[in-house]
N, CA, C and O atoms as a GROMACS GRO file, in nm:
protein
  620
    1MET      N    1  -2.951  -1.504   2.084
    1MET     CA    2  -2.956  -1.535   2.226
    1MET      C    3  -3.085  -1.484   2.287
    1MET      O    4  -3.138  -1.545   2.380
    2GLN      N    5  -3.136  -1.374   2.237
    2GLN     CA    6  -3.256  -1.316   2.297
    2GLN      C    7  -3.380  -1.400   2.268
    2GLN      O    8  -3.478  -1.391   2.341
    3GLY      N    9  -3.377  -1.481   2.162
    3GLY     CA   10  -3.494  -1.559   2.126
    3GLY      C   11  -3.497  -1.696   2.190
    3GLY      O   12  -3.587  -1.775   2.159
    4THR      N   13  -3.405  -1.728   2.276
    4THR     CA   14  -3.401  -1.861   2.336
    4THR      C   15  -3.463  -1.863   2.475
    4THR      O   16  -3.477  -1.760   2.541
    5THR      N   17  -3.500  -1.982   2.515
    5THR     CA   18  -3.554  -1.998   2.650
    5THR      C   19  -3.444  -2.033   2.748
    5THR      O   20  -3.467  -2.038   2.869
    6PHE      N   21  -3.323  -2.058   2.698
    6PHE     CA   22  -3.212  -2.096   2.784
    6PHE      C   23  -3.143  -1.973   2.843
    6PHE      O   24  -3.127  -1.871   2.777
    7SER      N   25  -3.104  -1.987   2.968
    7SER     CA   26  -3.028  -1.883   3.035
    7SER      C   27  -2.941  -1.950   3.140
    7SER      O   28  -2.941  -2.073   3.152
    8GLY      N   29  -2.869  -1.873   3.212
    8GLY     CA   30  -2.785  -1.928   3.317
    8GLY      C   31  -2.642  -1.877   3.307
    8GLY      O   32  -2.608  -1.805   3.213
    9PRO      N   33  -2.561  -1.913   3.403
    9PRO     CA   34  -2.425  -1.861   3.408
    9PRO      C   35  -2.341  -1.896   3.284
    9PRO      O   36  -2.261  -1.814   3.237
   10LEU      N   37  -2.360  -2.016   3.231
   10LEU     CA   38  -2.284  -2.056   3.112
   10LEU      C   39  -2.317  -1.966   2.993
   10LEU      O   40  -2.227  -1.919   2.924
   11ILE      N   41  -2.444  -1.943   2.970
   11ILE     CA   42  -2.488  -1.860   2.858
   11ILE      C   43  -2.441  -1.716   2.879
   11ILE      O   44  -2.395  -1.651   2.786
   12THR      N   45  -2.451  -1.668   3.003
   12THR     CA   46  -2.408  -1.531   3.035
   12THR      C   47  -2.258  -1.516   3.012
   12THR      O   48  -2.212  -1.416   2.957
   13GLN      N   49  -2.180  -1.616   3.056
   13GLN     CA   50  -2.034  -1.608   3.036
   13GLN      C   51  -1.999  -1.607   2.888
   13GLN      O   52  -1.910  -1.532   2.846
   14LEU      N   53  -2.066  -1.690   2.809
   14LEU     CA   54  -2.039  -1.691   2.665
   14LEU      C   55  -2.080  -1.558   2.600
   14LEU      O   56  -2.007  -1.504   2.516
   15ALA      N   57  -2.195  -1.508   2.639
   15ALA     CA   58  -2.243  -1.383   2.579
   15ALA      C   59  -2.156  -1.264   2.615
   15ALA      O   60  -2.141  -1.171   2.536
   16ASN      N   61  -2.098  -1.266   2.735
   16ASN     CA   62  -2.019  -1.152   2.781
   16ASN      C   63  -1.869  -1.172   2.766
   16ASN      O   64  -1.791  -1.089   2.813
   17ALA      N   65  -1.826  -1.280   2.703
   17ALA     CA   66  -1.683  -1.307   2.686
   17ALA      C   67  -1.616  -1.192   2.609
   17ALA      O   68  -1.671  -1.140   2.512
   18ARG      N   69  -1.498  -1.155   2.656
   18ARG     CA   70  -1.426  -1.042   2.596
   18ARG      C   71  -1.320  -1.083   2.494
   18ARG      O   72  -1.266  -1.000   2.422
   19ASN      N   73  -1.292  -1.215   2.491
   19ASN     CA   74  -1.192  -1.260   2.393
   19ASN      C   75  -1.218  -1.405   2.356
   19ASN      O   76  -1.296  -1.474   2.421
   20ALA      N   77  -1.152  -1.449   2.251
   20ALA     CA   78  -1.172  -1.584   2.199
   20ALA      C   79  -1.119  -1.690   2.295
   20ALA      O   80  -1.173  -1.800   2.300
   21ASN      N   81  -1.015  -1.659   2.370
   21ASN     CA   82  -0.960  -1.757   2.464
   21ASN      C   83  -1.062  -1.795   2.570
   21ASN      O   84  -1.072  -1.912   2.607
   22THR      N   85  -1.137  -1.699   2.619
   22THR     CA   86  -1.240  -1.727   2.719
   22THR      C   87  -1.346  -1.819   2.660
   22THR      O   88  -1.387  -1.916   2.724
   23VAL      N   89  -1.391  -1.788   2.540
   23VAL     CA   90  -1.494  -1.870   2.475
   23VAL      C   91  -1.440  -2.011   2.450
   23VAL      O   92  -1.510  -2.109   2.474
   24GLU      N   93  -1.318  -2.021   2.403
   24GLU     CA   94  -1.259  -2.152   2.375
   24GLU      C   95  -1.244  -2.233   2.504
   24GLU      O   96  -1.268  -2.354   2.504
   25ASN      N   97  -1.205  -2.168   2.612
   25ASN     CA   98  -1.193  -2.235   2.742
   25ASN      C   99  -1.328  -2.289   2.788
   25ASN      O  100  -1.337  -2.402   2.836
   26ILE      N  101  -1.432  -2.209   2.773
   26ILE     CA  102  -1.567  -2.254   2.811
   26ILE      C  103  -1.609  -2.371   2.722
   26ILE      O  104  -1.663  -2.470   2.771
   27ARG      N  105  -1.584  -2.361   2.593
   27ARG     CA  106  -1.624  -2.465   2.498
   27ARG      C  107  -1.555  -2.598   2.528
   27ARG      O  108  -1.617  -2.704   2.522
   28VAL      N  109  -1.426  -2.592   2.560
   28VAL     CA  110  -1.350  -2.713   2.590
   28VAL      C  111  -1.398  -2.778   2.720
   28VAL      O  112  -1.403  -2.900   2.731
   29ASN      N  113  -1.433  -2.696   2.817
   29ASN     CA  114  -1.470  -2.748   2.950
   29ASN      C  115  -1.620  -2.763   2.970
   29ASN      O  116  -1.664  -2.787   3.082
   30ILE      N  117  -1.700  -2.749   2.866
   30ILE     CA  118  -1.845  -2.748   2.883
   30ILE      C  119  -1.897  -2.881   2.940
   30ILE      O  120  -1.986  -2.880   3.026
   31ASP      N  121  -1.844  -2.992   2.896
   31ASP     CA  122  -1.895  -3.121   2.944
   31ASP      C  123  -1.841  -3.155   3.083
   31ASP      O  124  -1.916  -3.205   3.167
   32ASN      N  125  -1.716  -3.130   3.108
   32ASN     CA  126  -1.654  -3.170   3.235
   32ASN      C  127  -1.681  -3.073   3.349
   32ASN      O  128  -1.683  -3.114   3.465
   33TYR      N  129  -1.700  -2.948   3.320
   33TYR     CA  130  -1.711  -2.849   3.426
   33TYR      C  131  -1.853  -2.792   3.436
   33TYR      O  132  -1.915  -2.795   3.542
   34TYR      N  133  -1.904  -2.741   3.324
   34TYR     CA  134  -2.032  -2.668   3.330
   34TYR      C  135  -2.154  -2.760   3.334
   34TYR      O  136  -2.250  -2.731   3.406
   35MET      N  137  -2.151  -2.868   3.258
   35MET     CA  138  -2.273  -2.950   3.246
   35MET      C  139  -2.256  -3.090   3.302
   35MET      O  140  -2.334  -3.179   3.269
   36SER      N  141  -2.159  -3.112   3.384
   36SER     CA  142  -2.130  -3.247   3.432
   36SER      C  143  -2.246  -3.307   3.514
   36SER      O  144  -2.263  -3.429   3.515
   37SER      N  145  -2.322  -3.225   3.581
   37SER     CA  146  -2.430  -3.279   3.667
   37SER      C  147  -2.569  -3.265   3.605
   37SER      O  148  -2.668  -3.294   3.671
   38CYS      N  149  -2.577  -3.223   3.479
   38CYS     CA  150  -2.708  -3.205   3.415
   38CYS      C  151  -2.764  -3.342   3.376
   38CYS      O  152  -2.690  -3.419   3.314
   39PRO      N  153  -2.883  -3.376   3.407
   39PRO     CA  154  -2.992  -3.303   3.471
   39PRO      C  155  -3.008  -3.333   3.619
   39PRO      O  156  -3.107  -3.294   3.680
   40ARG      N  157  -2.909  -3.402   3.679
   40ARG     CA  158  -2.926  -3.446   3.817
   40ARG      C  159  -2.887  -3.341   3.919
   40ARG      O  160  -2.931  -3.351   4.034
   41GLY      N  161  -2.809  -3.242   3.887
   41GLY     CA  162  -2.758  -3.146   3.983
   41GLY      C  163  -2.861  -3.046   4.032
   41GLY      O  164  -2.970  -3.032   3.975
   42TYR      N  165  -2.824  -2.979   4.137
   42TYR     CA  166  -2.913  -2.881   4.200
   42TYR      C  167  -2.947  -2.768   4.102
   42TYR      O  168  -3.061  -2.724   4.096
   43ASN      N  169  -2.849  -2.720   4.027
   43ASN     CA  170  -2.871  -2.609   3.934
   43ASN      C  171  -2.951  -2.650   3.811
   43ASN      O  172  -2.989  -2.563   3.732
   44TRP      N  173  -2.978  -2.776   3.793
   44TRP     CA  174  -3.044  -2.825   3.673
   44TRP      C  175  -3.185  -2.876   3.701
   44TRP      O  176  -3.237  -2.959   3.626
   45ARG      N  177  -3.247  -2.829   3.807
   45ARG     CA  178  -3.383  -2.873   3.841
   45ARG      C  179  -3.478  -2.841   3.726
   45ARG      O  180  -3.472  -2.734   3.666
   46GLY      N  181  -3.565  -2.934   3.697
   46GLY     CA  182  -3.665  -2.915   3.592
   46GLY      C  183  -3.612  -2.951   3.454
   46GLY      O  184  -3.687  -2.941   3.356
   47MET      N  185  -3.488  -2.992   3.443
   47MET     CA  186  -3.429  -3.025   3.313
   47MET      C  187  -3.437  -3.176   3.293
   47MET      O  188  -3.430  -3.254   3.388
   48THR      N  189  -3.452  -3.216   3.170
   48THR     CA  190  -3.448  -3.357   3.132
   48THR      C  191  -3.320  -3.381   3.053
   48THR      O  192  -3.246  -3.288   3.020
   49VAL      N  193  -3.295  -3.506   3.024
   49VAL     CA  194  -3.179  -3.539   2.943
   49VAL      C  195  -3.189  -3.468   2.807
   49VAL      O  196  -3.089  -3.420   2.753
   50GLU      N  197  -3.310  -3.463   2.753
   50GLU     CA  198  -3.332  -3.398   2.624
   50GLU      C  199  -3.306  -3.247   2.632
   50GLU      O  200  -3.239  -3.190   2.546
   51THR      N  201  -3.359  -3.182   2.736
   51THR     CA  202  -3.337  -3.037   2.749
   51THR      C  203  -3.191  -3.007   2.781
   51THR      O  204  -3.140  -2.902   2.741
   52CYS      N  205  -3.123  -3.096   2.851
   52CYS     CA  206  -2.979  -3.077   2.874
   52CYS      C  207  -2.904  -3.083   2.742
   52CYS      O  208  -2.811  -3.005   2.718
   53ALA      N  209  -2.944  -3.177   2.656
   53ALA     CA  210  -2.880  -3.187   2.524
   53ALA      C  211  -2.908  -3.062   2.441
   53ALA      O  212  -2.819  -3.012   2.372
   54GLN      N  213  -3.030  -3.010   2.449
   54GLN     CA  214  -3.064  -2.887   2.377
   54GLN      C  215  -2.984  -2.768   2.432
   54GLN      O  216  -2.935  -2.685   2.357
   55TYR      N  217  -2.974  -2.764   2.564
   55TYR     CA  218  -2.896  -2.656   2.629
   55TYR      C  219  -2.750  -2.663   2.586
   55TYR      O  220  -2.689  -2.562   2.552
   56ARG      N  221  -2.695  -2.785   2.588
   56ARG     CA  222  -2.556  -2.805   2.546
   56ARG      C  223  -2.538  -2.762   2.400
   56ARG      O  224  -2.442  -2.693   2.367
   57ALA      N  225  -2.630  -2.804   2.313
   57ALA     CA  226  -2.622  -2.768   2.171
   57ALA      C  227  -2.629  -2.617   2.154
   57ALA      O  228  -2.555  -2.558   2.074
   58PHE      N  229  -2.718  -2.554   2.229
   58PHE     CA  230  -2.729  -2.408   2.221
   58PHE      C  231  -2.601  -2.341   2.268
   58PHE      O  232  -2.556  -2.244   2.208
   59ALA      N  233  -2.541  -2.392   2.376
   59ALA     CA  234  -2.417  -2.335   2.427
   59ALA      C  235  -2.305  -2.349   2.324
   59ALA      O  236  -2.225  -2.257   2.306
   60PHE      N  237  -2.299  -2.463   2.256
   60PHE     CA  238  -2.198  -2.480   2.152
   60PHE      C  239  -2.222  -2.387   2.033
   60PHE      O  240  -2.128  -2.332   1.977
   61GLU      N  241  -2.347  -2.369   1.995
   61GLU     CA  242  -2.380  -2.275   1.887
   61GLU      C  243  -2.342  -2.133   1.925
   61GLU      O  244  -2.285  -2.058   1.844
   62LEU      N  245  -2.374  -2.096   2.049
   62LEU     CA  246  -2.340  -1.962   2.096
   62LEU      C  247  -2.188  -1.944   2.099
   62LEU      O  248  -2.137  -1.839   2.061
   63ALA      N  249  -2.116  -2.047   2.145
   63ALA     CA  250  -1.970  -2.040   2.149
   63ALA      C  251  -1.914  -2.025   2.007
   63ALA      O  252  -1.824  -1.945   1.984
   64ALA      N  253  -1.967  -2.102   1.913
   64ALA     CA  254  -1.921  -2.093   1.774
   64ALA      C  255  -1.949  -1.953   1.716
   64ALA      O  256  -1.866  -1.896   1.645
   65ALA      N  257  -2.066  -1.900   1.748
   65ALA     CA  258  -2.100  -1.766   1.699
   65ALA      C  259  -2.007  -1.660   1.759
   65ALA      O  260  -1.963  -1.568   1.690
   66ARG      N  261  -1.979  -1.673   1.888
   66ARG     CA  262  -1.889  -1.576   1.953
   66ARG      C  263  -1.747  -1.588   1.898
   66ARG      O  264  -1.681  -1.486   1.876
   67LEU      N  265  -1.700  -1.711   1.874
   67LEU     CA  266  -1.567  -1.730   1.814
   67LEU      C  267  -1.562  -1.668   1.674
   67LEU      O  268  -1.464  -1.604   1.637
   68ARG      N  269  -1.666  -1.688   1.598
   68ARG     CA  270  -1.673  -1.629   1.463
   68ARG      C  271  -1.673  -1.477   1.474
   68ARG      O  272  -1.609  -1.408   1.393
   69GLU      N  273  -1.742  -1.424   1.572
   69GLU     CA  274  -1.747  -1.279   1.593
   69GLU      C  275  -1.606  -1.226   1.622
   69GLU      O  276  -1.566  -1.123   1.567
   70PHE      N  277  -1.532  -1.295   1.708
   70PHE     CA  278  -1.394  -1.252   1.738
   70PHE      C  279  -1.304  -1.265   1.616
   70PHE      O  280  -1.218  -1.180   1.592
   71GLU      N  281  -1.323  -1.373   1.537
   71GLU     CA  282  -1.245  -1.390   1.414
   71GLU      C  283  -1.270  -1.275   1.317
   71GLU      O  284  -1.178  -1.220   1.258
   72LEU      N  285  -1.396  -1.240   1.302
   72LEU     CA  286  -1.432  -1.132   1.211
   72LEU      C  287  -1.378  -0.998   1.261
   72LEU      O  288  -1.333  -0.915   1.182
   73ALA      N  289  -1.382  -0.977   1.392
   73ALA     CA  290  -1.327  -0.853   1.448
   73ALA      C  291  -1.177  -0.845   1.422
   73ALA      O  292  -1.125  -0.739   1.387
   74ASN      N  293  -1.107  -0.958   1.441
   74ASN     CA  294  -0.963  -0.960   1.413
   74ASN      C  295  -0.935  -0.938   1.264
   74ASN      O  296  -0.843  -0.865   1.228
   75ALA      N  297  -1.015  -1.002   1.180
   75ALA     CA  298  -0.998  -0.984   1.036
   75ALA      C  299  -1.022  -0.839   0.996
   75ALA      O  300  -0.952  -0.785   0.911
   76ALA      N  301  -1.121  -0.776   1.057
   76ALA     CA  302  -1.149  -0.635   1.028
   76ALA      C  303  -1.033  -0.546   1.072
   76ALA      O  304  -0.996  -0.453   1.001
   77GLN      N  305  -0.975  -0.576   1.188
   77GLN     CA  306  -0.860  -0.498   1.235
   77GLN      C  307  -0.740  -0.517   1.142
   77GLN      O  308  -0.671  -0.420   1.110
   78GLU      N  309  -0.717  -0.640   1.098
   78GLU     CA  310  -0.606  -0.666   1.006
   78GLU      C  311  -0.630  -0.597   0.873
   78GLU      O  312  -0.537  -0.541   0.814
   79ALA      N  313  -0.753  -0.601   0.825
   79ALA     CA  314  -0.786  -0.534   0.699
   79ALA      C  315  -0.766  -0.384   0.711
   79ALA      O  316  -0.715  -0.320   0.619
   80GLU      N  317  -0.806  -0.327   0.824
   80GLU     CA  318  -0.787  -0.183   0.846
   80GLU      C  319  -0.638  -0.148   0.850
   80GLU      O  320  -0.596  -0.047   0.795
   81ARG      N  321  -0.560  -0.233   0.916
   81ARG     CA  322  -0.415  -0.212   0.923
   81ARG      C  323  -0.354  -0.223   0.783
   81ARG      O  324  -0.270  -0.142   0.744
   82ALA      N  325  -0.396  -0.324   0.708
   82ALA     CA  326  -0.346  -0.342   0.571
   82ALA      C  327  -0.386  -0.224   0.483
   82ALA      O  328  -0.307  -0.179   0.400
   83TYR      N  329  -0.508  -0.175   0.501
   83TYR     CA  330  -0.553  -0.059   0.424
   83TYR      C  331  -0.467   0.063   0.456
   83TYR      O  332  -0.427   0.138   0.367
   84SER      N  333  -0.442   0.082   0.583
   84SER     CA  334  -0.358   0.195   0.625
   84SER      C  335  -0.218   0.183   0.568
   84SER      O  336  -0.162   0.280   0.519
   85ASP      N  337  -0.161   0.062   0.575
   85ASP     CA  338  -0.028   0.040   0.519
   85ASP      C  339  -0.028   0.062   0.368
   85ASP      O  340   0.064   0.122   0.314
   86ALA      N  341  -0.131   0.012   0.302
   86ALA     CA  342  -0.141   0.029   0.156
   86ALA      C  343  -0.158   0.176   0.120
   86ALA      O  344  -0.102   0.222   0.021
   87ASP      N  345  -0.235   0.248   0.200
   87ASP     CA  346  -0.254   0.391   0.174
   87ASP      C  347  -0.122   0.466   0.188
   87ASP      O  348  -0.090   0.552   0.106
   88SER      N  349  -0.046   0.433   0.292
   88SER     CA  350   0.085   0.496   0.310
   88SER      C  351   0.178   0.460   0.195
   88SER      O  352   0.250   0.545   0.143
   89ALA      N  353   0.176   0.334   0.156
   89ALA     CA  354   0.262   0.290   0.045
   89ALA      C  355   0.222   0.360  -0.084
   89ALA      O  356   0.308   0.397  -0.163
   90ALA      N  357   0.092   0.377  -0.106
   90ALA     CA  358   0.046   0.445  -0.227
   90ALA      C  359   0.089   0.592  -0.227
   90ALA      O  360   0.128   0.644  -0.331
   91GLN      N  361   0.082   0.657  -0.112
   91GLN     CA  362   0.126   0.796  -0.103
   91GLN      C  363   0.276   0.807  -0.129
   91GLN      O  364   0.320   0.898  -0.200
   92ASN      N  365   0.354   0.714  -0.072
   92ASN     CA  366   0.498   0.714  -0.096
   92ASN      C  367   0.529   0.688  -0.243
   92ASN      O  368   0.616   0.752  -0.302
   93ALA      N  369   0.456   0.593  -0.302
   93ALA     CA  370   0.478   0.562  -0.444
   93ALA      C  371   0.443   0.682  -0.531
   93ALA      O  372   0.512   0.710  -0.629
   94ALA      N  373   0.337   0.753  -0.498
   94ALA     CA  374   0.298   0.871  -0.576
   94ALA      C  375   0.405   0.980  -0.565
   94ALA      O  376   0.438   1.045  -0.664
   95ALA      N  377   0.458   0.998  -0.445
   95ALA     CA  378   0.564   1.098  -0.427
   95ALA      C  379   0.689   1.057  -0.504
   95ALA      O  380   0.753   1.141  -0.567
   96ASN      N  381   0.724   0.928  -0.499
   96ASN     CA  382   0.840   0.880  -0.575
   96ASN      C  383   0.818   0.895  -0.725
   96ASN      O  384   0.910   0.933  -0.798
   97LEU      N  385   0.698   0.867  -0.771
   97LEU     CA  386   0.666   0.882  -0.912
   97LEU      C  387   0.682   1.027  -0.957
   97LEU      O  388   0.738   1.053  -1.063
   98THR      N  389   0.632   1.119  -0.878
   98THR     CA  390   0.645   1.261  -0.912
   98THR      C  391   0.791   1.302  -0.918
   98THR      O  392   0.831   1.374  -1.011
   99ALA      N  393   0.870   1.259  -0.822
   99ALA     CA  394   1.013   1.293  -0.821
   99ALA      C  395   1.084   1.232  -0.940
   99ALA      O  396   1.167   1.297  -1.004
  100LEU      N  397   1.053   1.108  -0.972
  100LEU     CA  398   1.118   1.043  -1.086
  100LEU      C  399   1.076   1.105  -1.218
  100LEU      O  400   1.157   1.115  -1.310
  101GLN      N  401   0.951   1.148  -1.228
  101GLN     CA  402   0.907   1.215  -1.350
  101GLN      C  403   0.980   1.348  -1.368
  101GLN      O  404   1.017   1.385  -1.480
  102ALA      N  405   1.002   1.419  -1.258
  102ALA     CA  406   1.076   1.545  -1.265
  102ALA      C  407   1.221   1.519  -1.307
  102ALA      O  408   1.277   1.593  -1.387
  103GLN      N  409   1.281   1.413  -1.252
  103GLN     CA  410   1.419   1.378  -1.291
  103GLN      C  411   1.425   1.339  -1.438
  103GLN      O  412   1.517   1.378  -1.509
  104LEU      N  413   1.327   1.262  -1.483
  104LEU     CA  414   1.323   1.220  -1.622
  104LEU      C  415   1.310   1.341  -1.714
  104LEU      O  416   1.376   1.347  -1.818
  105GLN      N  417   1.228   1.435  -1.677
  105GLN     CA  418   1.212   1.557  -1.760
  105GLN      C  419   1.344   1.633  -1.766
  105GLN      O  420   1.381   1.683  -1.872
  106GLY      N  421   1.415   1.642  -1.653
  106GLY     CA  422   1.544   1.711  -1.652
  106GLY      C  423   1.646   1.640  -1.741
  106GLY      O  424   1.721   1.706  -1.814
  107VAL      N  425   1.648   1.508  -1.736
  107VAL     CA  426   1.740   1.431  -1.820
  107VAL      C  427   1.704   1.448  -1.967
  107VAL      O  428   1.793   1.459  -2.051
  108ARG      N  429   1.576   1.449  -1.999
  108ARG     CA  430   1.534   1.469  -2.139
  108ARG      C  431   1.577   1.606  -2.189
  108ARG      O  432   1.621   1.621  -2.303
  109GLU      N  433   1.563   1.707  -2.104
  109GLU     CA  434   1.605   1.842  -2.143
  109GLU      C  435   1.756   1.848  -2.164
  109GLU      O  436   1.802   1.913  -2.258
  110GLN      N  437   1.833   1.781  -2.078
  110GLN     CA  438   1.979   1.777  -2.096
  110GLN      C  439   2.015   1.707  -2.226
  110GLN      O  440   2.102   1.753  -2.300
  111ARG      N  441   1.950   1.596  -2.252
  111ARG     CA  442   1.977   1.522  -2.375
  111ARG      C  443   1.940   1.604  -2.497
  111ARG      O  444   2.013   1.604  -2.596
  112ALA      N  445   1.829   1.674  -2.490
  112ALA     CA  446   1.786   1.756  -2.603
  112ALA      C  447   1.885   1.868  -2.630
  112ALA      O  448   1.903   1.908  -2.745
  113SER      N  449   1.949   1.919  -2.526
  113SER     CA  450   2.042   2.030  -2.546
  113SER      C  451   2.172   1.986  -2.614
  113SER      O  452   2.244   2.071  -2.668
  114VAL      N  453   2.203   1.859  -2.613
  114VAL     CA  454   2.325   1.810  -2.677
  114VAL      C  455   2.295   1.708  -2.786
  114VAL      O  456   2.387   1.641  -2.833
  115SER      N  457   2.174   1.694  -2.825
  115SER     CA  458   2.136   1.595  -2.925
  115SER      C  459   2.192   1.631  -3.061
  115SER      O  460   2.189   1.746  -3.102
  116LEU      N  461   2.242   1.530  -3.130
  116LEU     CA  462   2.296   1.552  -3.264
  116LEU      C  463   2.186   1.572  -3.366
  116LEU      O  464   2.210   1.627  -3.474
  117PHE      N  465   2.068   1.530  -3.335
  117PHE     CA  466   1.959   1.535  -3.431
  117PHE      C  467   1.858   1.644  -3.401
  117PHE      O  468   1.753   1.651  -3.466
  118ASP      N  469   1.887   1.728  -3.306
  118ASP     CA  470   1.796   1.837  -3.271
  118ASP      C  471   1.815   1.950  -3.372
  118ASP      O  472   1.927   1.997  -3.391
  119PRO      N  473   1.708   1.996  -3.438
  119PRO     CA  474   1.721   2.102  -3.540
  119PRO      C  475   1.780   2.231  -3.484
  119PRO      O  476   1.855   2.300  -3.554
  120ASP      N  477   1.749   2.266  -3.360
  120ASP     CA  478   1.806   2.388  -3.302
  120ASP      C  479   1.956   2.375  -3.287
  120ASP      O  480   2.030   2.470  -3.313
  121VAL      N  481   2.002   2.258  -3.245
  121VAL     CA  482   2.146   2.236  -3.231
  121VAL      C  483   2.214   2.243  -3.368
  121VAL      O  484   2.320   2.304  -3.382
  122TRP      N  485   2.152   2.181  -3.469
  122TRP     CA  486   2.209   2.184  -3.606
  122TRP      C  487   2.215   2.328  -3.658
  122TRP      O  488   2.314   2.368  -3.718
  123THR      N  489   2.110   2.404  -3.633
  123THR     CA  490   2.109   2.544  -3.678
  123THR      C  491   2.222   2.621  -3.613
  123THR      O  492   2.292   2.696  -3.680
  124GLN      N  493   2.239   2.602  -3.483
  124GLN     CA  494   2.347   2.672  -3.412
  124GLN      C  495   2.483   2.631  -3.466
  124GLN      O  496   2.571   2.716  -3.481
  125ARG      N  497   2.501   2.505  -3.496
  125ARG     CA  498   2.630   2.457  -3.546
  125ARG      C  499   2.656   2.507  -3.688
  125ARG      O  500   2.769   2.543  -3.722
  126ILE      N  501   2.554   2.510  -3.771
  126ILE     CA  502   2.570   2.559  -3.910
  126ILE      C  503   2.603   2.708  -3.908
  126ILE      O  504   2.690   2.753  -3.982
  127VAL      N  505   2.533   2.783  -3.824
  127VAL     CA  506   2.561   2.926  -3.815
  127VAL      C  507   2.704   2.949  -3.768
  127VAL      O  508   2.775   3.034  -3.821
  128ALA      N  509   2.746   2.872  -3.668
  128ALA     CA  510   2.883   2.886  -3.618
  128ALA      C  511   2.984   2.850  -3.727
  128ALA      O  512   3.088   2.916  -3.738
  129ALA      N  513   2.957   2.747  -3.806
  129ALA     CA  514   3.048   2.707  -3.912
  129ALA      C  515   3.054   2.811  -4.022
  129ALA      O  516   3.161   2.843  -4.072
  130VAL      N  517   2.938   2.867  -4.060
  130VAL     CA  518   2.934   2.970  -4.165
  130VAL      C  519   3.010   3.094  -4.119
  130VAL      O  520   3.086   3.154  -4.195
  131VAL      N  521   2.987   3.133  -3.992
  131VAL     CA  522   3.058   3.250  -3.939
  131VAL      C  523   3.208   3.223  -3.937
  131VAL      O  524   3.288   3.312  -3.969
  132SER      N  525   3.247   3.103  -3.901
  132SER     CA  526   3.389   3.068  -3.897
  132SER      C  527   3.450   3.072  -4.037
  132SER      O  528   3.560   3.123  -4.056
  133VAL      N  529   3.377   3.017  -4.136
  133VAL     CA  530   3.426   3.020  -4.275
  133VAL      C  531   3.436   3.163  -4.325
  133VAL      O  532   3.535   3.199  -4.389
  134LEU      N  533   3.335   3.246  -4.296
  134LEU     CA  534   3.338   3.386  -4.341
  134LEU      C  535   3.453   3.462  -4.276
  134LEU      O  536   3.520   3.542  -4.341
  135MET      N  537   3.475   3.437  -4.147
  135MET     CA  538   3.585   3.506  -4.078
  135MET      C  539   3.720   3.462  -4.136
  135MET      O  540   3.811   3.543  -4.153
  136THR      N  541   3.730   3.332  -4.165
  136THR     CA  542   3.854   3.282  -4.224
  136THR      C  543   3.874   3.343  -4.363
  136THR      O  544   3.985   3.386  -4.397
  137LEU      N  545   3.768   3.345  -4.443
  137LEU     CA  546   3.775   3.404  -4.577
  137LEU      C  547   3.810   3.552  -4.570
  137LEU      O  548   3.891   3.601  -4.648
  138LEU      N  549   3.749   3.624  -4.477
  138LEU     CA  550   3.780   3.766  -4.458
  138LEU      C  551   3.926   3.784  -4.417
  138LEU      O  552   3.993   3.876  -4.463
  139GLY      N  553   3.973   3.696  -4.330
  139GLY     CA  554   4.113   3.703  -4.288
  139GLY      C  555   4.207   3.677  -4.404
  139GLY      O  556   4.310   3.743  -4.416
  140VAL      N  557   4.172   3.581  -4.490
  140VAL     CA  558   4.255   3.550  -4.607
  140VAL      C  559   4.255   3.669  -4.703
  140VAL      O  560   4.360   3.705  -4.757
  141ILE      N  561   4.139   3.730  -4.724
  141ILE     CA  562   4.129   3.845  -4.816
  141ILE      C  563   4.212   3.961  -4.763
  141ILE      O  564   4.285   4.026  -4.838
  142ILE      N  565   4.200   3.986  -4.634
  142ILE     CA  566   4.277   4.098  -4.576
  142ILE      C  567   4.426   4.067  -4.584
  142ILE      O  568   4.506   4.155  -4.618
  143THR      N  569   4.463   3.945  -4.554
  143THR     CA  570   4.605   3.909  -4.558
  143THR      C  571   4.657   3.915  -4.702
  143THR      O  572   4.766   3.966  -4.727
  144ALA      N  573   4.579   3.864  -4.796
  144ALA     CA  574   4.621   3.866  -4.937
  144ALA      C  575   4.624   4.010  -4.988
  144ALA      O  576   4.714   4.046  -5.064
  145GLY      N  577   4.530   4.090  -4.948
  145GLY     CA  578   4.526   4.230  -4.991
  145GLY      C  579   4.644   4.307  -4.935
  145GLY      O  580   4.706   4.388  -5.004
  146ALA      N  581   4.676   4.280  -4.810
  146ALA     CA  582   4.789   4.348  -4.748
  146ALA      C  583   4.919   4.301  -4.812
  146ALA      O  584   5.011   4.381  -4.830
  147SER      N  585   4.927   4.178  -4.845
  147SER     CA  586   5.047   4.124  -4.908
  147SER      C  587   5.067   4.183  -5.047
  147SER      O  588   5.178   4.222  -5.083
  148SER      N  589   4.961   4.190  -5.126
  148SER     CA  590   4.975   4.246  -5.260
  148SER      C  591   4.996   4.395  -5.254
  148SER      O  592   5.063   4.450  -5.342
  149ALA      N  593   4.943   4.463  -5.156
  149ALA     CA  594   4.964   4.606  -5.144
  149ALA      C  595   5.109   4.633  -5.103
  149ALA      O  596   5.168   4.731  -5.151
  150SER      N  597   5.166   4.554  -5.020
  150SER     CA  598   5.303   4.578  -4.980
  150SER      C  599   5.398   4.541  -5.094
  150SER      O  600   5.503   4.604  -5.109
  151SER      N  601   5.364   4.442  -5.175
  151SER     CA  602   5.453   4.410  -5.287
  151SER      C  603   5.438   4.514  -5.398
  151SER      O  604   5.530   4.532  -5.477
  152ALA      N  605   5.328   4.583  -5.405
  152ALA     CA  606   5.312   4.687  -5.505
  152ALA      C  607   5.373   4.817  -5.456
  152ALA      O  608   5.376   4.915  -5.531
  153GLY      N  609   5.418   4.819  -5.337
  153GLY     CA  610   5.484   4.937  -5.283
  153GLY      C  611   5.388   5.040  -5.229
  153GLY      O  612   5.424   5.156  -5.214
  154LEU      N  613   5.270   5.001  -5.200
  154LEU     CA  614   5.174   5.096  -5.148
  154LEU      C  615   5.198   5.124  -5.000
  154LEU      O  616   5.153   5.226  -4.949
  155PHE      N  617   5.265   5.039  -4.933
  155PHE     CA  618   5.289   5.061  -4.791
  155PHE      C  619   5.429   5.092  -4.764
  155PHE      O  620   5.466   5.114  -4.648
   0.00000   0.00000   0.00000
């Protein structure tokens, strides 16, 4: 806009528009409202049909550029919102992953403590079985010894 020779209320309104609706309204009404009297009107002194066409073309280019600017600003806001949502989702997923890994470790430890194929469990069971057999054998020996001693009249 700074490199053009065109100026005026239409250019100023397009340059200072605060939203896309304003630019779109100007763009739609450019022929019927803003430029209807060009080059014959009072505000168009010194203009020719050719310069009016150039002015109109410039106004449409400026309107298109402003609309693109608003589109890009909206896209940037949406991208920022999506990034924020994704960041929150990633943090939640990381927290869930940590909790699930801790639960998995606890379940693995529980399974290992009752596993039939765990060497520590087998060792504990074999020791318990050997102790049980020895205690039973000792009980049988004591019972048999007491029985034979009482039949021999020692008691």
